[in-house]
N, C-alpha and C positions, 0 to 999 in steps of 0.2 A: 611181811608186815609193811613193806613198801617204805614210803617217805617217813611215816611216823616211826617205823622201826629204826630208821637211821637216827632220828631224834633221840629215841630211847637208848640206842646204842651209844650215842655221844654222852648222854647223862651217866650211863653205867661206867663209861671210861673215865669220866670226870670224877665220879665218886671213888672209883678204884685208885685214881691218882692221889686224891686227897687222903684216902685211907693209908696209902703207902708212904705218905710224907711224915717222917718222924717228928718234924717240928710243927706239925699242924695244930697240935693241942686239942684235936677233936676226939671224942671218946669213941670206942668201938661200938657202943650201943647206938650212938647217933649215926655212924657210918652204916651199920646194919639196917637201921630203920630207913635211912635215905635210900640205900640200895634196893631194899625190898619195895619201897614206895615207887621207885622208878620202874622196877620190873612189873609191879602190879598195874600201874596205869597203862603200861604197854599192852599187857594182856587184856585189860578191860577195853581199851580202845579197839583192839583187834577182834575181840569176841563180843563186842557190845550188843550185837543183834540178840544174844541170849538174855540180856538183862532187861531189854525193853521190847516194844512191839515192832521193832525194825526201824530202819532209818526213815522210811517213808512216813510213818505215823509221827515220829518225832519231828520230821521236817514240816509236816502239815501244821504241827503245833507252834513251831517257832518261826516259820516263814514270814508271818506278818511283822514280827519284830526285826528280823534280818532285813526285810524289805524296807522298813522305816529307816534303818541305819543307812541303807543304800541311798534312800531319798535324801537323807541329811548330807551324805557325801556329794550327791549331785547338786544340792543347794549351795554348797561351797565350791562349785565348779571353778576350775582355774581360769576359765576364760571370762568369767563374769565381770571382774573388776580390773583386769590387767595385772601384770606381775612386774614389779620394779626391776628384777634382775634379768628379765628376758632380753633386754637390749644388749647387755654384756654377754649373755649366752649366745645370742645370734652372731656377735662379733667373733667369739671363740669358735663357733661352728664354722664360720667362714674361714677362719685361720686353719681349722681342722682339715680343710681341703688340702692344705699343704702337707698333711700327713701322707698324702698319696705318693709323695716322692719316695717313701719307704717301699712302695710297691711298683716302682718304675719298671717298665717292660714286663709287668706281671698281669695276667688275666684278671686278678682280683681288683686291680686299680679302678676299673669302670664300676664294678659292683660296690666298692667302698664309696666312690663318688656319688653314685645313685643313692646309697643309704644315707649319706650325710645330707644331700639335698632333700631327701624325704624328711629327715629330722628337722631341717630348717623350715620346711612347710608346716610340720606339726607345731614347732615353736611359734611360728607366725600365727597359727590358729589360736594358740594359747594366748598370744599377745593381743588378740582382737578386742580392743577396749569398747567398741560400739556394740558388741554382742550382748544382748539383754537376755536371750534365752540360753538354757543350758546347752553345752556342747554335746551332741549325741555321740555314743560310742562308735568305733570304727565299723563300717559295713563289712560284710563277709569278704568282699574283694579287697578292701583296704586292710583287713586283718591278715589275709593271706600275703599281701605285699609286705606288711609290717613284719611278719614272721621271717620272710626271706631276708629282709634288711637286718633283722636281729642276728641271724646266723652270720652274716657277712661282717657286721660290726664287731661281733665277739671274736671272730677269726682275726680281724685286723688288730684288735687290742692285744692279742697274744703275740702278734708278729712285730709290732713296732718296738723300738728300743728306747726312744725318748719318753720320759715321764710326762712331759708336756703334751706330746702327741697322744699318748695313751689317755690322758685326762680329757682331751678334746673329743676323742672317740667315745669315752664313757659318758660324756655329757650329751653327745648325740644319741647314745643308746638310751639314756634315761627318759627322754621324751617318748621314744618308741616303746620301751618296756612298760611305762605307765599306761599308755594307750592299750597295749595288748592285754595287760592285767585287768584293766577296767572292762574291756570288751568281754574277756573270758569270764570274769566275775558276773557280769550282767546275764550272760547266757546260762550260767550254772544256776543262778537264782531263779531265772525264768523257768527252768526245767526242774531239776532236783538233783542233789548230790547222789552218787551211786551207792555210797556206803558211808560209815562214820569217819573213816580216814579222809574221804573226799570232803565231807562236811568240815572237818577240822582244818583242812587246807583252805577251804573257802573262807572260813572265818579268820584264819591267820592272814590271808591275803587282804581281806576287807579291813582288818585293823592296821596292817602295814600301809595300805593305800591311804587310810585316814591320817595316819601319822605323817606320811610323806606329803599329802595335800596340805596339811597344816604347816609343815616346814616350808613348802614352796611358797605359801602365801605370806609367811612371816619374814622370809629372807629378803634383804634389801639389795644385796649385790650377789653376783654369781659366786664370789668368794665365800659367801655365807653357807654355801652348800658343800659339805664335806664329802670325802670318799665314802664314808659310812652312810650318809644320806642317799647317795646314789646306789650303794650296795643294797639297802632295804627295798628300793624299787625293783632292783634286779631279782631279788629273792621273791618278791610278790609276783612278778611275772612268771618266774619258773614254777612256783607252787601250783599254778593252774594248768600246767602241762599234763597230758594223759599219764605219763610215767615220770614224775619228777624225781630228781636225785638231790641229795644233800650230803656233800662230802664232810668228813670230820673237820677239816679246816674251815669250811663254810659254816658248819654248825657252831664251832667254837667262836667264830667271829660274830655270828648272829646272836649267840648267847651274851657275848660281851657288849655288843651295841645295845641290845634290849635292856641289859642290866644298867649300863651307864646312862642311857638316855631316858629310859622309862621305868627303871626300878623293877623290872620283871624278867626273871630268868626264862630261858627258852622253853623248857618242858611245861612249867606252869602257864606260860603265855599261850601255848597250844592247847594243853589238856583242860584248862579251866573252861573252855568252851563246851566240852562234852558234859561236864558237871552242870553247867548252866542250862544246857538243853534238856538234860534229864530232870533237873529240878523243875523246870517249866512244865515238862511232860507230867511229872508227879502232881504238880499243882492243878493241871488240867484234869487229870484223872480224879483227883479229890473233888473238884467242882462238879465233875460228871456224876460221881457217886452221890454227892449231896443232892443234886437235881433229881437223879433217878430214885433216890430214897424218898423224896417228897412225893413223887408219882406213885411209888409203891405204897406208901402210907395212905395215900388217898384211895387207892384200890382196896387196901385192907379194910379201911373204914367203910367203904361201900359194901364190901363182901360181908362184913359183920352186920351191917344194917339189913341187907337182904336176907341173911340167915335168920336174924331175929324176927323179921317180918314174916318169914316162912314158918317159923315156929309158932308164931301167934295166929297167923291167918290160914295155916295149913297149906296154902298154895299162893303162888305169885302170878302176876300178869305174864303174858307171853314174853313181853320185852324184858321184864325183870328176871324171868326164869332163864332166858338166854344169857343175860348179863351174869347171873349167879353161876351158871354152868361154865361159862368162859373163865370167870375169875377163879373158880375152884380148880380149873386146869392150869391157868397161867401163873397164879400167885407163887406156887412152889418154884416154877421156872424163874420168875423174877427174883425170888429170894436167892436162888443159887447163883444167878448172874451177878447180883449185888455183892454176894460174899466173895465171888471170884474177882470182881473188880476191886473190892476193898483189899484183898490179899495182894493183888498185883500192884496196887498203889503203895501199900505199906512196904512191900519188898523193894520196889524201885526207890522209894524215899530212903529206906535204910541203906541201900547200896550207894545211893547218891551222897548221902551225908557222911558215910564212912569214907568214900572216895575224897570228899572235901578234906577230911582229916589227913589223908595221905598227901594230898596236894599241899597242905600247909607244912608238912614235914619237908617237902621238896622246896618250898618257898623260903622257909625260915632257917636261920642259923641255930646252932645248939644254944648259944647265949640267949637268943630271943625266946626259945622254948622254955628255958629255965626261968627267965624273967617273968614269963606268963604263968609260972608254976604248973607247967604241963610236962614234967619229966616223964610221967607215966606213958606218954606217947612213944617214947623211945623203945619201950618194951612191947606195948600193945600193938604199935603200928606194924611190927614185923609179923605178928600172928594174924592181924586183920588183913594185911596184904596177902598172906598165904591163903586165907579164906576167900578173898575176892578172886584171886587167881584160880583157885579150885572151882569156885562158883561159875566164873566166866568160861573156863575150859570145859567144864562138864555140864553146863546149863543147869546148875543146881539151884532150886528155889530155897528161900530162907528156911522153910519148914523142914528141909532135909538136913539142916545142921543139927548137931547134938545140943542139948540144953545149955551146956557151958558156953559153947560157941555162939549160940543165939543170944545169950545174956551179954557176952562181950560185944558182939556186933551191935546190939541194941543200945548199950551204954555208950559205945564209941560214936554211934550215929547221932544219938541225942545231944551229945556234947557239941556237935558241929551243925546241928539242924539250922539254927538261926543264921550262922555264917554262910551256910550253903545258899540259903534263900537270899541273903544280902548280895552274894556274888552274882546270883542269877539276875537280880534286879539291876545291879550295876552294869552288867554286860548286855542284857537284852532289853531292859526297860528304860533305864535312865538315859543311856546313850541313844535310845530311839527317840 
């Protein structure tokens, strides 16, 4: 399951830890529901191709919105107004060259020297106050050089002993990491994500860069940038690598930082993007069905008119006869296509809205669920999660569920229909 699998693994471990804590005061029903919700969203993300028309169709639906968010990020480009803390950062980077003493008589010394000087150049580009146009992403040659410096800086960080020297190297890395993430993000948006996990990583990177950009522009001095702020940029850069990895310790830290700074735990932060994309796809399919139904109704009306005229006149003109024969053949095909489209839209909407319910189980505490008078979620979510796993694993349509399970899934989905749409608009439309 790749990177997303490591996120789900972290959540499962966290749930197990909570469940084993005697003093937690959390009910077994809540733990069971939360654990199943975590398992289910992992399965759904991994087997998402079976739920929808594939990542390419979903991507074509949401790319305009993601592109607009990318434009908004560009509009807030760091180089546009100058950044107050950059002077202090440049001073620290210059001092960071002193970290080379830790590598005296070592071949890595020159590589670290080159990497820090490269970071200084990037910082100076960010500092350019006379730049009116947006700063373009790194060229291919620059990106290759940035990746080389990234490896050397991270090696140096692991080797130095002094906390001060490590911070100087991390500061150098943050400029480089931000530029790498921005360039990789632009390339992925211009092409297309390979699968849904790739899409989730793209959107997580985009959100992390937006958060970091906002922090960079609001910081007054370099001391306003915490180690956690630098960490978020590093994660953003790593997420766009071909085979990213997320250790348990990194996942735990990311979960903590997102919760403390932005009120969003790690798995919902990632998985909500999938729900938003499906909700948008379901909305597009619904609009398509409405439009196609109007065209079908128009053809049915014409067919009825021609049939009535033929009954009265015994024969039609050559043009009318051609129309009548064609409609007699194509109308049943149109009706079958419309019915299939309606089924696909309803199935996707049900699964999307049900997944929204599981996401809320992951987002909320047991106290919040009780306060909202939704205790039934603790029992229903376990079975709904099992149904979604089964459907994802076996590519099972809604119609294949038994009557009782269909009723449960429909009721569960209806509860969260409006909240699912609200999340979609908040992530894809409002921010765009």
